[in-house]
N, C-alpha and C positions, 0 to 999 in steps of 0.2 A: 502493500499499501506505500503510494506517493506521501510527503511530508506534507506536499502543497495541496491545502485541500480544494475539490473539484466547487465549494461553494462555502462561502466563511457568510455568516447574518452576526454582526456585530449592533449589539446593542440596539437592537428595530425597537422601535414605537408604531403604533398602527392605532390608530381614535378613530370613533364615529361621532363625528357633531350631527346632535340630533338637538331638536324644539326643547326635552327634558332636559337636556344637560349630555356633557361629554362619557361619551363609553370607551376605558381605555383598555382595547380588548386587545393587543399585547403592548405590553410596557417594559420594554427593554430585555429582550430576545436576544443572546446570543450560543452560536452552537457551528461546529463545521461537521462537513458533508465531505468523504473521500470517495476518489473513483472507486467500485470495487465493493463499498461497502452499504449495508443494509441499515440504515438509519431509524430507528424506531421514534414515535411520539407519542405518550400515553398521555391518559389522563380524565377529567369529569366530561359531561358536554358542559361547550360553556367557558370551556378555562383559555382558547384563543389556539387551539391547535389549527384546524381549518384557516383561519384568517390568515397567522403565520404562514402558510403556504400560497393565498392569495397572494400576500403582499410580493411572495418572492415571483411568484407571477406575474405580477400587475395586475390582478385583474380585481381587489377591491373596489365595491362598488360603493358610489357614493352614497352618504354622505361619508365614509368612512375616506380617509386618506393614511398616507404614510407621513408621520409627523418630524422623525430624526434613525439615526442609524447610519447601513451600509448591508448590501445583498454584493458581496461579491463573487462573483461568477470566474473560474478561468474557462474561457473559451478557448475552439479549437482552433480557430484561426489563427496563424502565426504572426508576430510582424517580424520586423528587420533585423530585428536579434535572435532570432529565432526561438524566442520562448512563448508560452503559452499569454495571451493577451488577457490580462483581468480587467473586467466592467465592473462597475458599481449598477446595477439595475436599479437601485432607489432613485438613482439621479437619473433616467432616459426616460421618458416620453413614454406613459403610457399605450399610446396609439401609435407609436414611431415603425418604422420601417425595422431599425434595430431590433426594436423587443419584440415587435412582432416574427423576426425571422428567428430571436432564441425560442421564443416562445411555440412549443410542438416539435420546433427541429433539436434544440441544447436541451429544453427540460420540456415534459410531458406531465399530464394530470392524467389518471385514470380517476375519473368523479366517482362520488360513495352512490348515485344512483344512472347506472345507464338509460333508464328510460326514459329519464327527466332530459338527460344528453344529446341522444340521440335525435335527430329529426324525425318526425311521424310520419312525412311525406316524402321523404325521401328512401332509396335503398341503403341501406348498409353499405354496401358496393362501393355506391355514388359518394356517401361521407366519407370511407376510409382514402378512395380513389384524389378527392378533392385535399383533403388535407396532402398525399405523396407529393401532387404537380406542384403545392404551395412551395413545397418545400424541397425538392429535387427538379434537377433540370430532366424531365421525362414527358414522353407525351403521354397522351389520354390509354393508349394502349399497353404501352409498359409500363405502366403505372396498375392496371388493371391484373396484370401479370403478379406484380410488388404485392397487390394488396389479397390477389389470390393464396401467396405463396403464405402470409402471413396470419391466414384464415386457415392453413395447412399447420402453421408453427403452434399454434395458439391450441390445436387439435380440434377444431370444429370440425362435426360430420358432414359430407356433401357438399363440401365450400364452394365448389362453382353455384350451388344451386341456392345456397344462403347469402350468395355476393350477390344476387339479385332480390332478395327477400327486405324487407321493411320489419324494422326493429320490433314491431308489436307483434309479428310470426315468429318469431325466435321467444324462448324459456328462457328462465331468470338467468341460469347459468351459461347459457349460447349468448344473453349480451352483455353476460360479463365478460366474456372470450373475446367477442367482438370487439367493445371498448379497448381492453386489453389491446387485441389486435392494430385499431387505429392508432394508442400513445404509442405503442413499437414501430411503426411503419418508416416513420425516419430517422431509426436509428438513434435515438434520444443518450445523452451519457448522463442525467438525472432526469430518472422516472418518479413524478409522489404520484402515492395511493393514496389516497384521501379514504380511509375507510371501506376496502371496496370489497370486502366480505359482508358487508351489512344485512343486505338486502337479500341475502342468499340463505339455503339450507346449510344443516353441518355439512352433508357427505360434499357441497357443492362447494362450499367453502374451502374444505381440503382440497380439492383439484385445482380450484384456485390458488392458496398457496402455494403449492409444489409446481405449479406453473412458473409464479414469479418468480422462488426458485430457482427452477432449472434455466428459466430465461435470463434471469441476472448470471448467473454463472458462464452462460455460452457467451453474452455479450459482454459481461464486466462491466458493468453500469453501475450506479447506484440505484439504490431506491431511498426513498424518505415513507415509513411506511407510516401514515396516523392509524390510531384505534383508539378504541375505551378499551379494548380484550386487553386484558394480560397474559392471556392462553397465546392468542395468535404473538405479542408480541416477543413472546419464550419460542414459540415455535421459527420466527421471522429474522427477531434482527440480532445484528452484530453488539449494536449502542444503542443507548437510551437513553431520552432523553423525558422527566415527568413534568408537567407544567401546570400550573392553581393558579385562577384568574388573571390569565396573559403574565406570569413570570416563569421562570425556570427555575422548578425548585431542587432539581437533584438529576444529575448526569453521571453515563458512567457504563462503561462494556457490560455485557447482558446476564453473564456468572455474577458480577461484581453485586449489581444492584438487587440480583435473585436473592442471592445469598447472604451478603451484607447491605442491606440500604441502611442510610442516615438518618435522613430525613424525615418525619413522623409520619409524614403525607404519604412518601413511598411505602413505608413499613405498615402504614393503616390500610393502603390498596391492598397487598399483600398479602394479609391477614386474611382479608373476606373474600378470598378464593378458594371454594370448596375441594379438596382435597379427600384421594379414596384413605386415608387416615383419619380423618375426623370419624367425633363417635355421630352415630344416626340419630335423627331429630331432636337435636341441639341448631338453635338457632346460628347461624353466622355470624360474626363480628361486623360491625358497620361503625361507618364514623357517624358520631354524632353531628346534631345540626344540618345544614345546607350551606349550598355557594352564596355566599350575600349577593344582593341585586348587583346588577354594574354599575347603577345610579347613585351606590352608597357602602362605596368599598371602605372598611375597617381601616383605621391608621394603622399602623406599624405593618407586620408581616400578616399577608391575606389571609393566612392558614390560623393565626393566633385565635379566633373565638370557637375552634374548632379544636384545638390542638392539646394533648393531656399533659405536654411538658412545655407548657407555655412557660414564659418567663416574667414576674409582672415586672412593668415599669422598665420594660427591654423591648421586650416582643411586640407589645400592643403601640408601641411608641414609635420604632425605628424600621427599618425594612434592608434584613438581613443579605448580603451582597453574595452571587456566587463564587466560591473560593475550593481550592483543594481540601478535602479531608480524608485522601490516600492516595496512593499512586492511580491515576487516571482514571481517578472519580471526582465530582463537585458535589456542592449542595448548600443551597441559601437555608442558613440555621444557626442559631445564635447559640446553641449547643455544642459547637464546635470552633468556633471563631469570633472574632468581635467587628470583623469590619462591613460597615454601613454602605448598602447600595447608594451611588449616586443618583441624585435627583435630577 
């Protein structure tokens, strides 16, 4: 794995300016994704996972916008020195040609719900072919061959027939495979999978996860895998980032997070997972309380109202910085350091 990250996000803040107030959906997120890595992002619904990735792709809808931070992408095109060009996506116009060239070709998205992402009035093949012709110098006939091969690669039976069918004619599992085929059609170096198994049954989920893993290994692409399911993260990810209310609370290698987590929120999430060794008919441990309303975020560490290890006079007044708490492990918690997050 290269020491230079493929994608480096630094202190990213994405806020939504509404009549009722300002929603700080992403409030200072920092992480690196390397080539060939499966980077998992986990957290409860509303923690800012999907908004972070929309900011990376520059598809945050108004009234949301990037307030500050850097999104550094190592692009494939070489400059005169022979080194990869580093582009700050946060500084590009969201509708500029440069950003449109990156979106779909360098970075591709597998959306959460393929039924809502495919056009119902165009065939699956036409939509994949359009994506290919936008980013590759091929004619429509050559693009159709590429699209057909992509459907074969993702394991869709009778691909010639499926190419001319509409999304509503496909089952949930086939739609999911078709959207993966579209995302991979231009050989992106970074694939963002936004809860790609949420709308499918467990059997199809296992097939989709295995497919993504195999394709990632064959193409050496990086994957950012967004989910609230820690079981899926355990199967897929090499590195995990845990988010809560727009902030990163912990990150590190998969084994370290699952067997040596430091942050009380991560520990509580892991305790809530059922295991085969648990006593039958006993309630699962739960995290007390609920996520605060986005217009009324608590002062200090956002998790402190629900935290069993909260330090009065400290956690309720200041936000801890994300600092090393071991080899290759970072945590945002005053239990391990005193450093405060820069506002």
